[in-house]
Backbone as XML, in Angstrom:
<?xml version="1.0"?>
<chain id="A" units="angstrom">
  <residue number="1" name="MET">
    <atom name="N" x="47.540" y="80.013" z="113.533"/>
    <atom name="CA" x="46.780" y="79.949" z="114.759"/>
    <atom name="C" x="46.979" y="78.568" z="115.397"/>
  </residue>
  <residue number="2" name="ALA">
    <atom name="N" x="47.345" y="78.543" z="116.624"/>
    <atom name="CA" x="47.547" y="77.276" z="117.338"/>
    <atom name="C" x="46.206" y="76.736" z="117.823"/>
  </residue>
  <residue number="3" name="SER">
    <atom name="N" x="46.165" y="75.448" z="118.043"/>
    <atom name="CA" x="44.958" y="74.801" z="118.565"/>
    <atom name="C" x="44.853" y="75.039" z="120.066"/>
  </residue>
  <residue number="4" name="SER">
    <atom name="N" x="43.637" y="75.152" z="120.545"/>
    <atom name="CA" x="43.429" y="75.417" z="121.968"/>
    <atom name="C" x="43.418" y="74.123" z="122.772"/>
  </residue>
  <residue number="5" name="GLU">
    <atom name="N" x="43.774" y="74.254" z="124.015"/>
    <atom name="CA" x="43.746" y="73.107" z="124.918"/>
    <atom name="C" x="42.300" y="72.652" z="125.151"/>
  </residue>
  <residue number="6" name="GLU">
    <atom name="N" x="41.348" y="73.588" z="125.112"/>
    <atom name="CA" x="39.936" y="73.248" z="125.267"/>
    <atom name="C" x="39.469" y="72.343" z="124.128"/>
  </residue>
  <residue number="7" name="TYR">
    <atom name="N" x="39.913" y="72.645" z="122.899"/>
    <atom name="CA" x="39.520" y="71.815" z="121.750"/>
    <atom name="C" x="40.124" y="70.417" z="121.891"/>
  </residue>
  <residue number="8" name="LEU">
    <atom name="N" x="41.387" y="70.348" z="122.317"/>
    <atom name="CA" x="42.031" y="69.056" z="122.555"/>
    <atom name="C" x="41.223" y="68.247" z="123.572"/>
  </residue>
  <residue number="9" name="LYS">
    <atom name="N" x="40.820" y="68.871" z="124.664"/>
    <atom name="CA" x="40.043" y="68.176" z="125.693"/>
    <atom name="C" x="38.711" y="67.688" z="125.134"/>
  </residue>
  <residue number="10" name="PHE">
    <atom name="N" x="38.068" y="68.493" z="124.281"/>
    <atom name="CA" x="36.813" y="68.097" z="123.657"/>
    <atom name="C" x="37.012" y="66.851" z="122.792"/>
  </residue>
  <residue number="11" name="ILE">
    <atom name="N" x="38.067" y="66.845" z="121.994"/>
    <atom name="CA" x="38.356" y="65.695" z="121.124"/>
    <atom name="C" x="38.642" y="64.462" z="121.966"/>
  </residue>
  <residue number="12" name="LEU">
    <atom name="N" x="39.438" y="64.602" z="123.008"/>
    <atom name="CA" x="39.744" y="63.464" z="123.879"/>
    <atom name="C" x="38.475" y="62.919" z="124.537"/>
  </residue>
  <residue number="13" name="GLU">
    <atom name="N" x="37.554" y="63.788" z="124.890"/>
    <atom name="CA" x="36.282" y="63.341" z="125.461"/>
    <atom name="C" x="35.466" y="62.589" z="124.410"/>
  </residue>
  <residue number="14" name="GLN">
    <atom name="N" x="35.459" y="63.074" z="123.190"/>
    <atom name="CA" x="34.735" y="62.399" z="122.114"/>
    <atom name="C" x="35.311" y="61.007" z="121.847"/>
  </residue>
  <residue number="15" name="LEU">
    <atom name="N" x="36.597" y="60.832" z="122.095"/>
    <atom name="CA" x="37.275" y="59.552" z="121.855"/>
    <atom name="C" x="37.434" y="58.723" z="123.128"/>
  </residue>
  <residue number="16" name="SER">
    <atom name="N" x="36.751" y="59.111" z="124.199"/>
    <atom name="CA" x="36.950" y="58.475" z="125.503"/>
    <atom name="C" x="36.564" y="56.996" z="125.555"/>
  </residue>
  <residue number="17" name="GLU">
    <atom name="N" x="35.781" y="56.523" z="124.609"/>
    <atom name="CA" x="35.410" y="55.104" z="124.603"/>
    <atom name="C" x="36.516" y="54.219" z="124.039"/>
  </residue>
  <residue number="18" name="LEU">
    <atom name="N" x="37.500" y="54.827" z="123.408"/>
    <atom name="CA" x="38.620" y="54.070" z="122.833"/>
    <atom name="C" x="39.766" y="54.010" z="123.828"/>
  </residue>
  <residue number="19" name="ASN">
    <atom name="N" x="40.427" y="52.871" z="123.873"/>
    <atom name="CA" x="41.616" y="52.734" z="124.714"/>
    <atom name="C" x="42.842" y="53.193" z="123.937"/>
  </residue>
  <residue number="20" name="GLU">
    <atom name="N" x="43.816" y="53.647" z="124.655"/>
    <atom name="CA" x="45.127" y="53.979" z="124.098"/>
    <atom name="C" x="45.116" y="55.153" z="123.125"/>
  </residue>
  <residue number="21" name="ILE">
    <atom name="N" x="44.317" y="56.175" z="123.402"/>
    <atom name="CA" x="44.403" y="57.430" z="122.662"/>
    <atom name="C" x="45.418" y="58.292" z="123.399"/>
  </residue>
  <residue number="22" name="THR">
    <atom name="N" x="46.431" y="58.709" z="122.692"/>
    <atom name="CA" x="47.432" y="59.596" z="123.267"/>
    <atom name="C" x="47.667" y="60.738" z="122.291"/>
  </residue>
  <residue number="23" name="TYR">
    <atom name="N" x="48.405" y="61.729" z="122.748"/>
    <atom name="CA" x="48.711" y="62.865" z="121.889"/>
    <atom name="C" x="50.065" y="63.426" z="122.277"/>
  </residue>
  <residue number="24" name="ARG">
    <atom name="N" x="50.593" y="64.216" z="121.376"/>
    <atom name="CA" x="51.861" y="64.892" z="121.644"/>
    <atom name="C" x="51.764" y="66.305" z="121.092"/>
  </residue>
  <residue number="25" name="ALA">
    <atom name="N" x="52.054" y="67.276" z="121.922"/>
    <atom name="CA" x="52.050" y="68.671" z="121.483"/>
    <atom name="C" x="53.244" y="68.899" z="120.559"/>
  </residue>
  <residue number="26" name="MET">
    <atom name="N" x="52.981" y="69.630" z="119.470"/>
    <atom name="CA" x="54.051" y="69.914" z="118.527"/>
    <atom name="C" x="53.789" y="71.266" z="117.872"/>
  </residue>
  <residue number="27" name="MET">
    <atom name="N" x="54.575" y="72.248" z="118.234"/>
    <atom name="CA" x="54.515" y="73.588" z="117.654"/>
    <atom name="C" x="53.103" y="74.181" z="117.699"/>
  </residue>
  <residue number="28" name="GLY">
    <atom name="N" x="52.431" y="74.071" z="118.822"/>
    <atom name="CA" x="51.119" y="74.656" z="118.996"/>
    <atom name="C" x="49.971" y="73.798" z="118.495"/>
  </residue>
  <residue number="29" name="GLU">
    <atom name="N" x="50.285" y="72.643" z="117.951"/>
    <atom name="CA" x="49.267" y="71.716" z="117.453"/>
    <atom name="C" x="49.436" y="70.388" z="118.202"/>
  </residue>
  <residue number="30" name="TYR">
    <atom name="N" x="48.629" y="69.390" z="117.862"/>
    <atom name="CA" x="48.692" y="68.108" z="118.561"/>
    <atom name="C" x="48.660" y="66.954" z="117.570"/>
  </residue>
  <residue number="31" name="ILE">
    <atom name="N" x="49.610" y="66.044" z="117.697"/>
    <atom name="CA" x="49.611" y="64.811" z="116.927"/>
    <atom name="C" x="48.812" y="63.800" z="117.746"/>
  </residue>
  <residue number="32" name="VAL">
    <atom name="N" x="47.864" y="63.100" z="117.103"/>
    <atom name="CA" x="47.002" y="62.152" z="117.808"/>
    <atom name="C" x="47.413" y="60.731" z="117.429"/>
  </residue>
  <residue number="33" name="TYR">
    <atom name="N" x="47.580" y="59.904" z="118.466"/>
    <atom name="CA" x="47.972" y="58.504" z="118.294"/>
    <atom name="C" x="46.838" y="57.605" z="118.756"/>
  </residue>
  <residue number="34" name="TYR">
    <atom name="N" x="46.684" y="56.487" z="118.069"/>
    <atom name="CA" x="45.749" y="55.461" z="118.509"/>
    <atom name="C" x="46.516" y="54.159" z="118.557"/>
  </residue>
  <residue number="35" name="ARG">
    <atom name="N" x="46.602" y="53.598" z="119.751"/>
    <atom name="CA" x="47.331" y="52.353" z="119.985"/>
    <atom name="C" x="48.744" y="52.418" z="119.410"/>
  </residue>
  <residue number="36" name="GLY">
    <atom name="N" x="49.382" y="53.560" z="119.615"/>
    <atom name="CA" x="50.783" y="53.738" z="119.237"/>
    <atom name="C" x="51.036" y="54.185" z="117.815"/>
  </residue>
  <residue number="37" name="LYS">
    <atom name="N" x="49.995" y="54.296" z="116.989"/>
    <atom name="CA" x="50.169" y="54.721" z="115.600"/>
    <atom name="C" x="49.599" y="56.125" z="115.403"/>
  </residue>
  <residue number="38" name="ILE">
    <atom name="N" x="50.292" y="56.921" z="114.595"/>
    <atom name="CA" x="49.787" y="58.257" z="114.289"/>
    <atom name="C" x="48.569" y="58.117" z="113.380"/>
  </residue>
  <residue number="39" name="ILE">
    <atom name="N" x="47.454" y="58.639" z="113.852"/>
    <atom name="CA" x="46.207" y="58.534" z="113.098"/>
    <atom name="C" x="45.831" y="59.868" z="112.467"/>
  </residue>
  <residue number="40" name="GLY">
    <atom name="N" x="46.347" y="60.941" z="113.034"/>
    <atom name="CA" x="46.052" y="62.277" z="112.517"/>
    <atom name="C" x="46.526" y="63.321" z="113.499"/>
  </residue>
  <residue number="41" name="GLY">
    <atom name="N" x="45.817" y="64.439" z="113.504"/>
    <atom name="CA" x="46.222" y="65.496" z="114.407"/>
    <atom name="C" x="45.170" y="66.580" z="114.519"/>
  </residue>
  <residue number="42" name="ILE">
    <atom name="N" x="45.423" y="67.478" z="115.448"/>
    <atom name="CA" x="44.573" y="68.642" z="115.653"/>
    <atom name="C" x="45.385" y="69.842" z="115.176"/>
  </residue>
  <residue number="43" name="TYR">
    <atom name="N" x="44.852" y="70.498" z="114.154"/>
    <atom name="CA" x="45.521" y="71.635" z="113.530"/>
    <atom name="C" x="44.524" y="72.781" z="113.428"/>
  </residue>
  <residue number="44" name="ASP">
    <atom name="N" x="44.854" y="73.920" z="113.999"/>
    <atom name="CA" x="43.963" y="75.084" z="113.964"/>
    <atom name="C" x="42.547" y="74.725" z="114.403"/>
  </residue>
  <residue number="45" name="ASN">
    <atom name="N" x="42.453" y="73.969" z="115.487"/>
    <atom name="CA" x="41.167" y="73.519" z="116.037"/>
    <atom name="C" x="40.329" y="72.750" z="115.024"/>
  </residue>
  <residue number="46" name="ARG">
    <atom name="N" x="41.008" y="71.902" z="114.244"/>
    <atom name="CA" x="40.349" y="70.978" z="113.315"/>
    <atom name="C" x="40.974" y="69.614" z="113.537"/>
  </residue>
  <residue number="47" name="LEU">
    <atom name="N" x="40.150" y="68.565" z="113.596"/>
    <atom name="CA" x="40.668" y="67.205" z="113.669"/>
    <atom name="C" x="40.806" y="66.692" z="112.243"/>
  </residue>
  <residue number="48" name="LEU">
    <atom name="N" x="42.025" y="66.363" z="111.856"/>
    <atom name="CA" x="42.315" y="65.836" z="110.528"/>
    <atom name="C" x="42.914" y="64.451" z="110.682"/>
  </residue>
  <residue number="49" name="VAL">
    <atom name="N" x="42.500" y="63.519" z="109.813"/>
    <atom name="CA" x="43.036" y="62.166" z="109.849"/>
    <atom name="C" x="43.665" y="61.826" z="108.502"/>
  </residue>
  <residue number="50" name="LYS">
    <atom name="N" x="44.502" y="60.805" z="108.533"/>
    <atom name="CA" x="45.128" y="60.338" z="107.300"/>
    <atom name="C" x="44.050" y="59.807" z="106.359"/>
  </residue>
  <residue number="51" name="PRO">
    <atom name="N" x="44.153" y="60.103" z="105.069"/>
    <atom name="CA" x="43.119" y="59.686" z="104.115"/>
    <atom name="C" x="43.295" y="58.238" z="103.653"/>
  </residue>
  <residue number="52" name="THR">
    <atom name="N" x="43.110" y="57.318" z="104.564"/>
    <atom name="CA" x="43.220" y="55.900" z="104.221"/>
    <atom name="C" x="41.975" y="55.467" z="103.446"/>
  </residue>
  <residue number="53" name="LYS">
    <atom name="N" x="42.037" y="54.278" z="102.891"/>
    <atom name="CA" x="40.907" y="53.747" z="102.128"/>
    <atom name="C" x="39.640" y="53.700" z="102.986"/>
  </residue>
  <residue number="54" name="GLN">
    <atom name="N" x="39.754" y="53.202" z="104.200"/>
    <atom name="CA" x="38.598" y="53.089" z="105.093"/>
    <atom name="C" x="38.059" y="54.462" z="105.503"/>
  </residue>
  <residue number="55" name="ALA">
    <atom name="N" x="38.939" y="55.426" z="105.710"/>
    <atom name="CA" x="38.501" y="56.774" z="106.077"/>
    <atom name="C" x="37.666" y="57.379" z="104.952"/>
  </residue>
  <residue number="56" name="VAL">
    <atom name="N" x="38.119" y="57.199" z="103.722"/>
    <atom name="CA" x="37.386" y="57.726" z="102.564"/>
    <atom name="C" x="36.042" y="57.011" z="102.410"/>
  </residue>
  <residue number="57" name="LEU">
    <atom name="N" x="36.015" y="55.700" z="102.650"/>
    <atom name="CA" x="34.756" y="54.957" z="102.564"/>
    <atom name="C" x="33.753" y="55.398" z="103.633"/>
  </residue>
  <residue number="58" name="LEU">
    <atom name="N" x="34.235" y="55.627" z="104.848"/>
    <atom name="CA" x="33.346" y="56.023" z="105.939"/>
    <atom name="C" x="32.893" y="57.478" z="105.839"/>
  </residue>
  <residue number="59" name="MET">
    <atom name="N" x="33.715" y="58.304" z="105.201"/>
    <atom name="CA" x="33.393" y="59.731" z="105.100"/>
    <atom name="C" x="33.525" y="60.193" z="103.642"/>
  </residue>
  <residue number="60" name="PRO">
    <atom name="N" x="32.661" y="59.714" z="102.761"/>
    <atom name="CA" x="32.802" y="60.040" z="101.338"/>
    <atom name="C" x="32.658" y="61.529" z="101.022"/>
  </residue>
  <residue number="61" name="ASP">
    <atom name="N" x="31.994" y="62.279" z="101.888"/>
    <atom name="CA" x="31.796" y="63.709" z="101.642"/>
    <atom name="C" x="32.783" y="64.588" z="102.403"/>
  </residue>
  <residue number="62" name="ALA">
    <atom name="N" x="33.738" y="63.983" z="103.086"/>
    <atom name="CA" x="34.717" y="64.754" z="103.861"/>
    <atom name="C" x="35.597" y="65.573" z="102.924"/>
  </residue>
  <residue number="63" name="THR">
    <atom name="N" x="36.008" y="66.712" z="103.413"/>
    <atom name="CA" x="36.879" y="67.575" z="102.613"/>
    <atom name="C" x="38.339" y="67.284" z="102.929"/>
  </residue>
  <residue number="64" name="TYR">
    <atom name="N" x="39.168" y="67.456" z="101.925"/>
    <atom name="CA" x="40.615" y="67.344" z="102.100"/>
    <atom name="C" x="41.139" y="68.724" z="102.475"/>
  </residue>
  <residue number="65" name="GLU">
    <atom name="N" x="41.958" y="68.760" z="103.508"/>
    <atom name="CA" x="42.512" y="70.027" z="103.972"/>
    <atom name="C" x="43.985" y="69.856" z="104.299"/>
  </residue>
  <residue number="66" name="LEU">
    <atom name="N" x="44.710" y="70.955" z="104.195"/>
    <atom name="CA" x="46.125" y="70.956" z="104.560"/>
    <atom name="C" x="46.257" y="71.262" z="106.048"/>
  </residue>
  <residue number="67" name="PRO">
    <atom name="N" x="46.971" y="70.426" z="106.781"/>
    <atom name="CA" x="47.172" y="70.734" z="108.201"/>
    <atom name="C" x="48.054" y="71.977" z="108.381"/>
  </residue>
  <residue number="68" name="TYR">
    <atom name="N" x="49.018" y="72.134" z="107.492"/>
    <atom name="CA" x="49.912" y="73.287" z="107.502"/>
    <atom name="C" x="50.553" y="73.374" z="106.126"/>
  </residue>
  <residue number="69" name="GLU">
    <atom name="N" x="51.127" y="74.497" z="105.824"/>
    <atom name="CA" x="51.744" y="74.734" z="104.521"/>
    <atom name="C" x="52.833" y="73.696" z="104.231"/>
  </residue>
  <residue number="70" name="GLY">
    <atom name="N" x="52.740" y="73.064" z="103.077"/>
    <atom name="CA" x="53.744" y="72.096" z="102.651"/>
    <atom name="C" x="53.458" y="70.657" z="103.067"/>
  </residue>
  <residue number="71" name="ALA">
    <atom name="N" x="52.378" y="70.442" z="103.806"/>
    <atom name="CA" x="52.038" y="69.083" z="104.268"/>
    <atom name="C" x="51.144" y="68.389" z="103.244"/>
  </residue>
  <residue number="72" name="LYS">
    <atom name="N" x="50.980" y="67.084" z="103.425"/>
    <atom name="CA" x="50.048" y="66.322" z="102.599"/>
    <atom name="C" x="48.624" y="66.590" z="103.091"/>
  </residue>
  <residue number="73" name="GLU">
    <atom name="N" x="47.681" y="66.518" z="102.161"/>
    <atom name="CA" x="46.289" y="66.727" z="102.523"/>
    <atom name="C" x="45.790" y="65.610" z="103.436"/>
  </residue>
  <residue number="74" name="MET">
    <atom name="N" x="44.898" y="65.985" z="104.334"/>
    <atom name="CA" x="44.283" y="65.040" z="105.257"/>
    <atom name="C" x="42.771" y="65.258" z="105.206"/>
  </residue>
  <residue number="75" name="LEU">
    <atom name="N" x="42.025" y="64.318" z="105.760"/>
    <atom name="CA" x="40.568" y="64.424" z="105.777"/>
    <atom name="C" x="40.088" y="65.140" z="107.037"/>
  </residue>
  <residue number="76" name="SER">
    <atom name="N" x="39.185" y="66.078" z="106.844"/>
    <atom name="CA" x="38.569" y="66.781" z="107.956"/>
    <atom name="C" x="37.440" y="65.917" z="108.523"/>
  </residue>
  <residue number="77" name="VAL">
    <atom name="N" x="37.362" y="65.829" z="109.843"/>
    <atom name="CA" x="36.416" y="64.927" z="110.503"/>
    <atom name="C" x="35.323" y="65.721" z="111.217"/>
  </residue>
  <residue number="78" name="ASP">
    <atom name="N" x="34.084" y="65.230" z="111.119"/>
    <atom name="CA" x="32.959" y="65.791" z="111.866"/>
    <atom name="C" x="33.108" y="65.332" z="113.313"/>
  </residue>
  <residue number="79" name="VAL">
    <atom name="N" x="33.584" y="66.207" z="114.159"/>
    <atom name="CA" x="33.909" y="65.820" z="115.536"/>
    <atom name="C" x="32.695" y="65.753" z="116.446"/>
  </residue>
  <residue number="80" name="ASP">
    <atom name="N" x="31.535" y="66.198" z="115.966"/>
    <atom name="CA" x="30.335" y="66.152" z="116.795"/>
    <atom name="C" x="29.693" y="64.770" z="116.814"/>
  </residue>
  <residue number="81" name="ASN">
    <atom name="N" x="30.064" y="63.917" z="115.869"/>
    <atom name="CA" x="29.493" y="62.572" z="115.773"/>
    <atom name="C" x="30.437" y="61.576" z="116.460"/>
  </residue>
  <residue number="82" name="LYS">
    <atom name="N" x="30.199" y="61.359" z="117.742"/>
    <atom name="CA" x="31.060" y="60.500" z="118.564"/>
    <atom name="C" x="31.122" y="59.065" z="118.039"/>
  </residue>
  <residue number="83" name="ASP">
    <atom name="N" x="29.977" y="58.531" z="117.613"/>
    <atom name="CA" x="29.947" y="57.158" z="117.087"/>
    <atom name="C" x="30.797" y="57.027" z="115.835"/>
  </residue>
  <residue number="84" name="LEU">
    <atom name="N" x="30.689" y="58.003" z="114.933"/>
    <atom name="CA" x="31.491" y="57.983" z="113.713"/>
    <atom name="C" x="32.974" y="58.064" z="114.046"/>
  </residue>
  <residue number="85" name="LEU">
    <atom name="N" x="33.331" y="58.912" z="114.985"/>
    <atom name="CA" x="34.743" y="59.049" z="115.379"/>
    <atom name="C" x="35.313" y="57.714" z="115.857"/>
  </residue>
  <residue number="86" name="ASN">
    <atom name="N" x="34.580" y="57.043" z="116.722"/>
    <atom name="CA" x="35.056" y="55.760" z="117.247"/>
    <atom name="C" x="35.155" y="54.714" z="116.143"/>
  </residue>
  <residue number="87" name="LYS">
    <atom name="N" x="34.151" y="54.644" z="115.304"/>
    <atom name="CA" x="34.152" y="53.705" z="114.181"/>
    <atom name="C" x="35.302" y="54.032" z="113.220"/>
  </residue>
  <residue number="88" name="LEU">
    <atom name="N" x="35.509" y="55.316" z="112.957"/>
    <atom name="CA" x="36.567" y="55.760" z="112.064"/>
    <atom name="C" x="37.953" y="55.354" z="112.570"/>
  </residue>
  <residue number="89" name="PHE">
    <atom name="N" x="38.237" y="55.612" z="113.832"/>
    <atom name="CA" x="39.551" y="55.284" z="114.380"/>
    <atom name="C" x="39.801" y="53.782" z="114.326"/>
  </residue>
  <residue number="90" name="ASN">
    <atom name="N" x="38.783" y="52.983" z="114.638"/>
    <atom name="CA" x="38.950" y="51.527" z="114.571"/>
    <atom name="C" x="39.135" y="51.038" z="113.142"/>
  </residue>
  <residue number="91" name="ALA">
    <atom name="N" x="38.489" y="51.673" z="112.191"/>
    <atom name="CA" x="38.608" y="51.267" z="110.785"/>
    <atom name="C" x="39.954" y="51.664" z="110.185"/>
  </residue>
  <residue number="92" name="ILE">
    <atom name="N" x="40.454" y="52.826" z="110.567"/>
    <atom name="CA" x="41.718" y="53.327" z="110.027"/>
    <atom name="C" x="42.917" y="52.569" z="110.590"/>
  </residue>
  <residue number="93" name="TYR">
    <atom name="N" x="42.860" y="52.199" z="111.860"/>
    <atom name="CA" x="44.011" y="51.633" z="112.567"/>
    <atom name="C" x="44.759" y="50.542" z="111.788"/>
  </residue>
  <residue number="94" name="PRO">
    <atom name="N" x="44.081" y="49.509" z="111.246"/>
    <atom name="CA" x="44.827" y="48.444" z="110.551"/>
    <atom name="C" x="45.571" y="48.916" z="109.302"/>
  </residue>
  <residue number="95" name="GLU">
    <atom name="N" x="45.157" y="50.038" z="108.734"/>
    <atom name="CA" x="45.794" y="50.551" z="107.518"/>
    <atom name="C" x="47.012" y="51.422" z="107.793"/>
  </residue>
  <residue number="96" name="LEU">
    <atom name="N" x="47.222" y="51.780" z="109.018"/>
    <atom name="CA" x="48.335" y="52.666" z="109.370"/>
    <atom name="C" x="49.648" y="51.897" z="109.473"/>
  </residue>
  <residue number="97" name="PRO">
    <atom name="N" x="50.735" y="52.548" z="109.090"/>
    <atom name="CA" x="52.033" y="51.870" z="109.196"/>
    <atom name="C" x="52.463" y="51.697" z="110.654"/>
  </residue>
  <residue number="98" name="VAL">
    <atom name="N" x="53.212" y="50.666" z="110.878"/>
    <atom name="CA" x="53.785" y="50.419" z="112.211"/>
    <atom name="C" x="54.867" y="51.473" z="112.449"/>
  </residue>
  <residue number="99" name="PRO">
    <atom name="N" x="54.883" y="52.077" z="113.613"/>
    <atom name="CA" x="55.901" y="53.092" z="113.895"/>
    <atom name="C" x="57.314" y="52.493" z="113.805"/>
  </residue>
  <residue number="100" name="LYS">
    <atom name="N" x="58.242" y="53.310" z="113.329"/>
    <atom name="CA" x="59.627" y="52.870" z="113.239"/>
    <atom name="C" x="60.215" y="52.809" z="114.640"/>
  </residue>
  <residue number="101" name="LYS">
    <atom name="N" x="61.039" y="51.787" z="114.865"/>
    <atom name="CA" x="61.661" y="51.637" z="116.183"/>
    <atom name="C" x="62.760" y="52.683" z="116.351"/>
  </residue>
  <residue number="102" name="LYS">
    <atom name="N" x="62.810" y="53.236" z="117.564"/>
    <atom name="CA" x="63.843" y="54.227" z="117.872"/>
    <atom name="C" x="65.135" y="53.513" z="118.172"/>
  </residue>
  <residue number="103" name="LYS">
    <atom name="N" x="66.220" y="54.119" z="117.749"/>
    <atom name="CA" x="67.537" y="53.507" z="117.968"/>
    <atom name="C" x="68.031" y="53.769" z="119.357"/>
  </residue>
</chain>
């Protein structure tokens, strides 16, 4: 099941206080970037983020879920808590790898 554009818009609204949130559509789902780094994605109308140390600390009860078959597990995020989302993205950002430069 692909993610809906309505769900994407809802997530973008929840993250509207953050600068430099972008996304890229990929096979019916959306990869979410924060300040140029991949932070997670929207898969089957679920927001999943990389399970960094800070993400686990901020969401100790979050469940690990597969975005798609064969992928690494990611943390499911409570998207109704706007404050947590903003705090989470800011906490995760420093732990994310720098994107590789394109040739």
